[in-house]
DOVO-344417 format. One record per residue (C-alpha): x, y, z. Coordinates in Angstrom, 1 decimal, always signed. Example, Ala and Ser with C-alpha at 12.3 -4.5 7.8 and 13.67 -1.06 7.14 Angstrom:
BEGIN
px,py,pz
+12.3,-4.5,+7.8
+13.7,-1.1,+7.1
This chain:
BEGIN
px,py,pz
+0.2,+0.1,+0.5
+1.3,+3.7,-1.0
+0.7,+6.9,+1.0
+1.5,+10.2,-0.3
+1.3,+12.8,+1.7
+2.6,+16.0,+2.6
+5.4,+15.6,+5.8
+7.1,+18.7,+7.8
+9.0,+18.3,+10.8
+8.2,+21.5,+13.3
+7.8,+23.1,+16.3
+4.1,+25.5,+15.3
+1.9,+22.2,+13.7
-0.6,+25.1,+13.4
+1.7,+27.4,+11.4
+2.4,+24.0,+9.0
-0.8,+22.9,+8.5
-1.4,+26.5,+6.7
+2.3,+25.9,+5.2
+0.6,+23.1,+3.5
-3.0,+24.5,+2.4
-0.7,+26.8,+0.7
+1.6,+24.6,-1.1
-1.2,+22.2,-2.4
-4.0,+24.3,-2.8
-4.6,+23.5,-5.9
-5.3,+20.0,-5.7
-7.7,+20.9,-3.1
-10.3,+21.8,-5.5
-9.7,+18.6,-8.1
-12.9,+16.6,-7.7
-10.9,+13.3,-7.2
-8.6,+15.3,-4.1
-11.7,+16.3,-2.9
-12.8,+13.2,-2.7
-10.2,+12.0,-1.2
-10.5,+14.8,+1.5
-13.4,+14.5,+2.3
-13.3,+10.7,+3.1
-10.5,+12.1,+5.3
-12.8,+14.2,+7.0
-10.6,+17.3,+6.3
-11.2,+20.4,+3.9
-8.0,+20.7,+3.2
-4.5,+19.3,+2.5
-2.8,+20.4,+5.5
-5.7,+18.3,+7.3
-3.8,+15.1,+6.3
-0.4,+16.9,+7.0
+2.2,+14.7,+8.9
+3.6,+17.7,+10.5
+5.8,+18.0,+14.5
+8.5,+17.2,+16.3
+10.7,+14.7,+14.8
+9.3,+11.9,+17.6
+5.9,+12.9,+16.2
+6.9,+12.5,+13.3
+8.4,+9.7,+13.3
+5.4,+7.8,+15.3
+3.1,+8.4,+13.2
+4.7,+6.9,+9.8
+5.1,+4.3,+12.6
+1.4,+4.0,+12.9
+0.8,+4.7,+9.2
+3.2,+1.1,+8.6
+1.3,-0.2,+11.4
-1.7,-0.3,+9.2
-0.3,-1.9,+6.0
+1.5,+0.7,+4.4
+4.3,-0.6,+2.2
+5.5,+2.6,+0.7
+5.5,+6.3,+1.7
+5.9,+9.5,-0.5
+6.9,+12.2,+1.4
+5.7,+15.5,-0.6
+8.3,+17.3,+1.8
+7.3,+21.3,+2.3
+9.2,+24.5,+3.6
+7.6,+25.7,+7.2
+8.4,+29.4,+9.1
+11.2,+31.9,+8.4
+13.8,+28.9,+7.5
+13.1,+27.2,+5.1
+15.7,+25.0,+4.4
+15.7,+24.4,+7.9
+12.8,+22.8,+8.0
+13.0,+20.8,+4.5
+16.9,+19.5,+6.5
+15.1,+18.7,+9.6
+12.4,+16.7,+7.8
+14.1,+14.4,+5.5
+16.8,+13.8,+8.1
+14.0,+12.5,+10.2
+12.6,+10.9,+6.8
+16.2,+9.2,+6.0
+16.7,+7.1,+9.3
+13.0,+5.4,+9.4
+14.3,+4.6,+5.3
+15.5,+1.0,+6.4
+13.4,+0.6,+10.1
+9.8,+1.1,+8.5
């Protein structure tokens, strides 16, 4: 099973969800994605984004693995005033889990 979701390691999850909404706004307007968001019970891409601390993101990804996700395609996105740093933090967590999950 494949899952493709927006991911950002950050301290401010509300800011991250807003950033995901801005980045992926065009998808929310497409019917196929709109139906997927409805099925998940959210109104925007930020509602399905995996955000939070390193430990929080790792925990959520492990939950997806436990549910049967065998391939994860992260959509890494920047958050806050230092976009390069937020992307690096996210990629570091993802790399550490690449062989563990």
